[in-house]
N, C-alpha and C positions, 0 to 999 in steps of 0.2 A: 142983720146980725148974723155972725158966723162964729161957731165955737168948735173946739176939738175935744174928742174923747179918745184917750189913749188906753189900750188894754194890753196888759202884760201877764203872761203866765209865768209863775215863779221859775227860777232857775232849777236845773236838775237837782233833785233831792237825793239823799243817801239811798233811799229805797227805790227811786227811779233807777239809780245805778245798779242796784241789786235785783231789778226786775220783780219787785214785790208790790202787791196791792197796798196802797197807802191810805187812801180815804181820809178819815178824821184822825188818824194817828199823827202825833205832833213830831214830825221828822224834819230835821234841818237840812240845809243845802250841802251838796258835795262840793269839792274844790272846783269842779267844772261849773256847778251851779252858781257859785260865788262869782266866777269870771263872767258867766252869762249875764248876771245881774249888773255887774260893773259895765259890761259892754252895752247893755240896754240903756243904762243911764247916760253913757256917752252919746248914744244914738239920739237921745232926747235933749241933749245940750242945746240951749238956745230956744227951746220951745217953752212958751209961758204956760205954767201949770198953777192953777189957783187952789186946788184941793185934791186930796188923794183918798181913796177908799181901798181897804184890804180886808182879808179874812182874819180870823183870830189864830190861825195856824202859823207856826214859826217860819216855815219855808216861804210863805208869802210875805210875812212881816219883815223877815231878813232881806228878802229881795227888794222890797220897797225901800228899806233903809239905804241899801247900796245904790239903788236907782237914784234916789233923791240926792245922795252925797255926790254922785258923779254927773248929775245934770244941773247941779247948782240951785236946787229948790228945797233946801233943808228947813226953811222957815214956814212952810205952808201947813195948814191944818191937815191932820190925818185922822180918818175915822175907821175904826175896826168893827166888823160885825160878822157874826157867825152865819148870816144869810149868804155871805160870799164864800163860805167854806167849800172845800171839795165835796163831791158826791161821796156819801158814806158807802163803803163796800161791805159793811157788816162782818159776817163770819169769815170773809175772805181777807180781811186786813191783816197784813203781815205775812201772808202766804206768797211763795214764789209763783209767778204766773205760769211758767212752764210746768212746774210740779202740779199745779192745780188743773191744768189742761190734761196732764197724764192721768190724774185721778178721776176727773169728771167728764173728760172728753173735750176735744177742741171745740166742737159745735156748741156744747152747753156753755163753755166759758166765753165763746164769742157772743152768744146771746146775752149773757150777763153784762159783758163789757159794751156791747154796741146796740142792743135793743133800746128803743126809746122808753118803753113802758114796763119791761120786765125787771124786777128787782133781784139782785143777788140775795142769798139767804141772810136775813137780818139787816139788809142795807136799803139803799135808795135806788130808784131808777133815775134815768136822765129826766124823765117827766117830773119826778118829785123835786129834783134839783131846780128845774125850770120854774116850778110853782113856788119856790122861795126866792130865787134870784130875781126874776122879772118884777114881782111886786116891790121888792126892795129898790130895784133900779128906778121904777116909775115913781114911787112915793118919796124916796130919799135922795137919789142921785140926779135924776132928770131936773128937778127944780133948780139945782145949781147951774146946770147948763142953760136953762131958761132965763137965769139971771146973768147970762153972758160970762160964765166961769168955765175955763178949760179944766177938764177932769181927767185924772189918772186913776185907773183901777188895776191893782195887782192882785190876782186871784189864782185860780186853778184851771186845769184842763177842762173839766166838765162844767164847772160853774161859768166859765167864760164861753164854752160851747153853747150852754143854755142861753146866755145873753146874746151871743152872735145869732143864734137861731131866731130870736125875737127881732133884733134890729134888722137883720137881712131878710126877714120874713121867709125863712126856709121851711121846707116840709120835713116831716119826720125822716124820710128817706134821705133827703139832702144833708141834714145835719149829721147823719151817721157817717158820711164820707168826709166830714170836715175835721181836720186836726189843727190844734193850736200848738205851735212850737214853743218850747221853753225859752224864756229870755228874749223874745223877739217882739218889739212893740208893734201893735196894730193901731192904725190911726183912722178915726172916723171924723169926717167934717159934717157938721150939722148947721142948717139954717132954721129959721123959725118954722117954715112950712114942714120940714122933715120932722121936727119935734112935735108939731101939731098932728102929723100923720101917725106918729107912735102913740100919742094919746088916743086918737080915734080908734086905732087897731086894738089897743089895750082895752078900751071900753067895750069892744065886741067880744072879748075873750074872758072877762072876769065874770 
């Protein structure tokens, strides 16, 4: 048995364009983001997709709608869950990243953005995001793959980085170097042994 897992970070949002911390703020796509989502759908045209998962935030949901329209899979089940939401940036949400660096110092902002375990004020660390994304994947999404279903996940930069960290078994240092491009499908091929390996590794970390 072989199945595919497709991961897509939502297209560019209006606040991505404005270089602002977005987090859980419900900000829609920019014009470029709409086109990125359309292009991602065309990239997946011809790929069989059985079920899709996304966050509750409009930029991910809008991206998923455009992807499904353009890959020809509009009739599949879609599941939305806040477990896949972007990392919460707390008090930084809405602030311009350059202005924030000028106020707090580039080193501090870099720690807030790229440290695995350090939380920005009032927000989540990547570790916090990992601890909600990975259990959701294991308990809710992986069973569909084990049932031989191809799965599409449309989510966010940090929620997908957390998932990639788990799937690829990356260290805290390695994941800090990993970027997830907007609107670009990542494809994983899984066989039964690989899924069993994920379950075994997850059992060691819970």
